ZAVOLUM-779293 format. One record per residue (C-alpha): x, y, z; residue in three letters; residue number from 1. Coordinates in nm, 2 decimals. Last residue first. Layout:
site px X | py Y | pz Z | code ALA | pos NUM
...
# end
This chain:
site px 3.32 | py -6.59 | pz -4.63 | code LEU | pos 175
site px 3.09 | py -6.91 | pz -4.69 | code ARG | pos 174
site px 3.26 | py -7.22 | pz -4.82 | code ASP | pos 173
site px 3.22 | py -7.39 | pz -4.48 | code SER | pos 172
site px 3.49 | py -7.49 | pz -4.24 | code THR | pos 171
site px 3.51 | py -7.19 | pz -4.07 | code LEU | pos 170
site px 3.11 | py -7.15 | pz -4.04 | code TYR | pos 169
site px 3.10 | py -7.52 | pz -3.85 | code GLU | pos 168
site px 3.40 | py -7.42 | pz -3.65 | code LYS | pos 167
site px 3.19 | py -7.09 | pz -3.51 | code ILE | pos 166
site px 2.88 | py -7.33 | pz -3.48 | code ALA | pos 165
site px 3.07 | py -7.56 | pz -3.26 | code ASP | pos 164
site px 3.23 | py -7.30 | pz -3.05 | code VAL | pos 163
site px 2.87 | py -7.21 | pz -2.96 | code TYR | pos 162
site px 2.79 | py -7.37 | pz -2.63 | code ASN | pos 161
site px 3.14 | py -7.31 | pz -2.51 | code GLU | pos 160
site px 3.01 | py -6.92 | pz -2.51 | code PHE | pos 159
site px 2.78 | py -6.97 | pz -2.21 | code THR | pos 158
site px 2.87 | py -6.70 | pz -2.02 | code LEU | pos 157
site px 2.92 | py -6.48 | pz -2.34 | code LEU | pos 156
site px 3.04 | py -6.18 | pz -2.13 | code ARG | pos 155
site px 2.78 | py -5.94 | pz -2.33 | code HIS | pos 154
site px 2.50 | py -6.14 | pz -2.16 | code THR | pos 153
site px 2.31 | py -6.46 | pz -2.29 | code ASP | pos 152
site px 2.02 | py -6.57 | pz -2.48 | code ASP | pos 151
site px 2.17 | py -6.63 | pz -2.82 | code ILE | pos 150
site px 2.13 | py -6.47 | pz -3.15 | code ILE | pos 149
site px 2.31 | py -6.63 | pz -3.43 | code LEU | pos 148
site px 2.36 | py -6.43 | pz -3.75 | code GLN | pos 147
site px 2.56 | py -6.54 | pz -4.06 | code GLU | pos 146
site px 2.61 | py -6.26 | pz -4.25 | code VAL | pos 145
site px 2.64 | py -6.30 | pz -4.61 | code GLU | pos 144
site px 2.50 | py -5.96 | pz -4.74 | code PRO | pos 143
site px 2.46 | py -5.66 | pz -4.49 | code GLY | pos 142
site px 2.34 | py -5.64 | pz -4.11 | code ILE | pos 141
site px 2.29 | py -5.27 | pz -3.98 | code LYS | pos 140
site px 2.34 | py -5.25 | pz -3.62 | code MET | pos 139
site px 2.13 | py -5.05 | pz -3.45 | code LYS | pos 138
site px 1.95 | py -5.30 | pz -3.24 | code SER | pos 137
site px 2.28 | py -5.43 | pz -3.10 | code HIS | pos 136
site px 2.28 | py -5.20 | pz -2.83 | code ASP | pos 135
site px 2.60 | py -5.27 | pz -2.65 | code ILE | pos 134
site px 2.71 | py -5.30 | pz -2.27 | code VAL | pos 133
site px 2.40 | py -5.50 | pz -2.11 | code GLU | pos 132
site px 2.37 | py -5.76 | pz -2.39 | code ASP | pos 131
site px 2.07 | py -5.97 | pz -2.29 | code ARG | pos 130
site px 2.01 | py -6.07 | pz -2.66 | code ASN | pos 129
site px 2.37 | py -6.18 | pz -2.69 | code SER | pos 128
site px 2.51 | py -6.19 | pz -3.05 | code GLN | pos 127
site px 2.73 | py -6.41 | pz -3.23 | code LEU | pos 126
site px 2.79 | py -6.25 | pz -3.58 | code LEU | pos 125
site px 2.95 | py -6.50 | pz -3.86 | code PHE | pos 124
site px 3.08 | py -6.27 | pz -4.14 | code CYS | pos 123
site px 3.02 | py -6.14 | pz -4.51 | code HIS | pos 122
site px 2.90 | py -5.79 | pz -4.41 | code ASP | pos 121
site px 2.86 | py -5.54 | pz -4.14 | code ILE | pos 120
site px 2.71 | py -5.21 | pz -4.17 | code GLU | pos 119
site px 2.79 | py -4.87 | pz -4.00 | code LYS | pos 118
site px 3.13 | py -4.93 | pz -3.88 | code ILE | pos 117
site px 3.22 | py -4.62 | pz -3.68 | code LYS | pos 116
site px 3.57 | py -4.70 | pz -3.64 | code GLU | pos 115
site px 3.73 | py -4.72 | pz -3.32 | code LEU | pos 114
site px 4.08 | py -4.59 | pz -3.23 | code THR | pos 113
site px 3.94 | py -4.24 | pz -3.08 | code GLU | pos 112
site px 3.75 | py -4.42 | pz -2.81 | code GLU | pos 111
site px 4.08 | py -4.61 | pz -2.70 | code LEU | pos 110
site px 4.25 | py -4.27 | pz -2.63 | code LYS | pos 109
site px 3.92 | py -4.17 | pz -2.42 | code GLU | pos 108
site px 3.91 | py -4.53 | pz -2.21 | code PRO | pos 107
site px 3.59 | py -4.62 | pz -2.17 | code PHE | pos 106
site px 3.40 | py -4.57 | pz -1.85 | code PRO | pos 105
site px 3.14 | py -4.79 | pz -1.69 | code PHE | pos 104
site px 2.77 | py -4.72 | pz -1.76 | code ASN | pos 103
site px 2.74 | py -4.96 | pz -2.05 | code ALA | pos 102
site px 2.52 | py -4.85 | pz -2.34 | code ILE | pos 101
site px 2.75 | py -4.86 | pz -2.63 | code ARG | pos 100
site px 2.57 | py -4.82 | pz -2.96 | code ASN | pos 99
site px 2.75 | py -4.46 | pz -3.00 | code SER | pos 98
site px 3.06 | py -4.64 | pz -3.00 | code PHE | pos 97
site px 2.99 | py -4.81 | pz -3.36 | code ASP | pos 96
site px 3.13 | py -5.17 | pz -3.41 | code LEU | pos 95
site px 3.15 | py -5.29 | pz -3.07 | code LEU | pos 94
site px 3.10 | py -5.66 | pz -3.13 | code PRO | pos 93
site px 2.90 | py -5.91 | pz -2.94 | code ASN | pos 92
site px 3.14 | py -6.17 | pz -3.08 | code LEU | pos 91
site px 3.23 | py -6.10 | pz -3.45 | code LEU | pos 90
site px 3.39 | py -6.37 | pz -3.67 | code VAL | pos 89
site px 3.56 | py -6.30 | pz -3.99 | code LEU | pos 88
site px 3.65 | py -6.55 | pz -4.25 | code LYS | pos 87
site px 3.95 | py -6.37 | pz -4.49 | code ILE | pos 86
site px 4.07 | py -6.47 | pz -4.81 | code LYS | pos 85
site px 4.36 | py -6.22 | pz -4.87 | code VAL | pos 84
site px 4.29 | py -6.03 | pz -5.20 | code GLY | pos 83
site px 4.52 | py -5.74 | pz -5.14 | code PHE | pos 82
site px 4.20 | py -5.50 | pz -5.08 | code VAL | pos 81
site px 4.08 | py -5.76 | pz -4.83 | code LYS | pos 80
site px 4.36 | py -5.67 | pz -4.60 | code LEU | pos 79
site px 4.27 | py -5.36 | pz -4.48 | code ARG | pos 78
site px 3.91 | py -5.43 | pz -4.46 | code GLU | pos 77
site px 3.99 | py -5.74 | pz -4.24 | code ARG | pos 76
site px 4.19 | py -5.52 | pz -4.03 | code LEU | pos 75
site px 3.92 | py -5.27 | pz -3.96 | code GLN | pos 74
site px 3.68 | py -5.55 | pz -3.89 | code TYR | pos 73
site px 3.91 | py -5.73 | pz -3.64 | code ALA | pos 72
site px 3.99 | py -5.40 | pz -3.50 | code TYR | pos 71
site px 3.59 | py -5.33 | pz -3.43 | code ASN | pos 70
site px 3.56 | py -5.69 | pz -3.29 | code GLY | pos 69
site px 3.82 | py -5.66 | pz -3.04 | code GLY | pos 68
site px 3.62 | py -5.36 | pz -2.90 | code THR | pos 67
site px 3.35 | py -5.66 | pz -2.87 | code SER | pos 66
site px 3.50 | py -5.98 | pz -2.91 | code ASP | pos 65
site px 3.70 | py -6.00 | pz -3.27 | code GLY | pos 64
site px 3.77 | py -6.33 | pz -3.45 | code ILE | pos 63
site px 4.00 | py -6.29 | pz -3.77 | code LEU | pos 62
site px 4.04 | py -6.63 | pz -3.96 | code VAL | pos 61
site px 4.33 | py -6.59 | pz -4.26 | code LEU | pos 60
site px 4.38 | py -6.72 | pz -4.59 | code GLU | pos 59
site px 4.63 | py -6.63 | pz -4.91 | code ASP | pos 58
site px 4.87 | py -6.46 | pz -4.69 | code LYS | pos 57
site px 5.06 | py -6.16 | pz -4.85 | code ASP | pos 56
site px 4.89 | py -5.91 | pz -4.65 | code LYS | pos 55
site px 4.94 | py -6.08 | pz -4.33 | code TYR | pos 54
site px 5.26 | py -5.98 | pz -4.14 | code LEU | pos 53
site px 5.21 | py -5.61 | pz -4.31 | code SER | pos 52
site px 4.85 | py -5.58 | pz -4.20 | code TRP | pos 51
site px 4.93 | py -5.68 | pz -3.85 | code LEU | pos 50
site px 5.20 | py -5.42 | pz -3.81 | code ASP | pos 49
site px 4.94 | py -5.17 | pz -3.94 | code THR | pos 48
site px 4.68 | py -5.27 | pz -3.70 | code LEU | pos 47
site px 4.92 | py -5.27 | pz -3.41 | code LEU | pos 46
site px 5.07 | py -4.90 | pz -3.53 | code GLY | pos 45
site px 4.67 | py -4.77 | pz -3.55 | code SER | pos 44
site px 4.59 | py -4.95 | pz -3.22 | code ILE | pos 43
site px 4.91 | py -4.78 | pz -3.02 | code ASP | pos 42
site px 4.84 | py -4.94 | pz -2.72 | code THR | pos 41
site px 4.77 | py -4.74 | pz -2.39 | code ASP | pos 40
site px 4.43 | py -4.93 | pz -2.29 | code ASN | pos 39
site px 4.60 | py -5.26 | pz -2.35 | code ARG | pos 38
site px 4.62 | py -5.49 | pz -2.67 | code TRP | pos 37
site px 4.70 | py -5.86 | pz -2.73 | code GLU | pos 36
site px 4.64 | py -6.02 | pz -3.06 | code VAL | pos 35
site px 4.59 | py -6.37 | pz -2.95 | code CYS | pos 34
site px 4.71 | py -6.59 | pz -3.21 | code PHE | pos 33
site px 4.62 | py -6.95 | pz -3.32 | code CYS | pos 32
site px 4.78 | py -7.17 | pz -3.58 | code SER | pos 31
site px 4.48 | py -7.34 | pz -3.74 | code HIS | pos 30
site px 4.36 | py -7.71 | pz -3.80 | code THR | pos 29
site px 4.48 | py -7.90 | pz -3.48 | code SER | pos 28
site px 4.49 | py -7.59 | pz -3.25 | code GLU | pos 27
site px 4.12 | py -7.50 | pz -3.33 | code PHE | pos 26
site px 3.90 | py -7.62 | pz -3.06 | code ALA | pos 25
site px 4.16 | py -7.56 | pz -2.76 | code ASN | pos 24
site px 4.24 | py -7.20 | pz -2.91 | code GLU | pos 23
site px 3.87 | py -7.10 | pz -2.93 | code ILE | pos 22
site px 3.80 | py -7.21 | pz -2.61 | code LEU | pos 21
site px 4.14 | py -7.07 | pz -2.45 | code LYS | pos 20
site px 4.02 | py -6.73 | pz -2.65 | code PHE | pos 19
site px 3.68 | py -6.74 | pz -2.48 | code LYS | pos 18
site px 3.83 | py -6.78 | pz -2.12 | code ARG | pos 17
site px 4.06 | py -6.48 | pz -2.18 | code SER | pos 16
site px 4.44 | py -6.58 | pz -2.07 | code ASP | pos 15
site px 4.57 | py -6.41 | pz -2.38 | code LYS | pos 14
site px 4.42 | py -6.06 | pz -2.25 | code ASN | pos 13
site px 4.11 | py -5.89 | pz -2.14 | code SER | pos 12
site px 4.02 | py -5.53 | pz -2.00 | code GLY | pos 11
site px 3.85 | py -5.41 | pz -2.32 | code LEU | pos 10
site px 3.78 | py -5.74 | pz -2.56 | code GLY | pos 9
site px 4.00 | py -5.97 | pz -2.70 | code HIS | pos 8
site px 4.09 | py -5.98 | pz -3.08 | code PHE | pos 7
site px 4.18 | py -6.34 | pz -3.19 | code TYR | pos 6
site px 4.38 | py -6.43 | pz -3.48 | code LEU | pos 5
site px 4.35 | py -6.75 | pz -3.66 | code LEU | pos 4
site px 4.63 | py -6.85 | pz -3.88 | code ASP | pos 3
site px 4.56 | py -7.12 | pz -4.15 | code ILE | pos 2
site px 4.79 | py -7.43 | pz -4.12 | code MET | pos 1
# end
């Protein structure tokens, strides 16, 4: 079985609705794990530990939601140097903190862990057209991005309607 790592968003955890939907959809084909982190987590250490665990794997699926999308992207960049075949799925990703439009506070320690990702490539991108947290219009879409823009908010309240599209992407030959 191929491992699937799900990186939740700010204020979430392994009990998130989206992770449960992913886990239920992929449990027969993937070993699903939620990468849990909190505001006080050493993100650099966490990503280094994950890199060590997965750098010798042949294949891996990374799914990142919001802030978790930034961490999933960072891990993919570290692992692909080692030839790991990675399928990346991003859900309303916070790839550049300056694109954040929400008015609720964001932990300063976590802000420092976010990379400024200017352009995304080779992934499945699910974006909400009514995202009240992130302005996606400034994101540069590079090659081989399968983009699905949906009528929803940042929380992806209708996420269950798009799990099949993710499944289709993950079973395709696209990277």
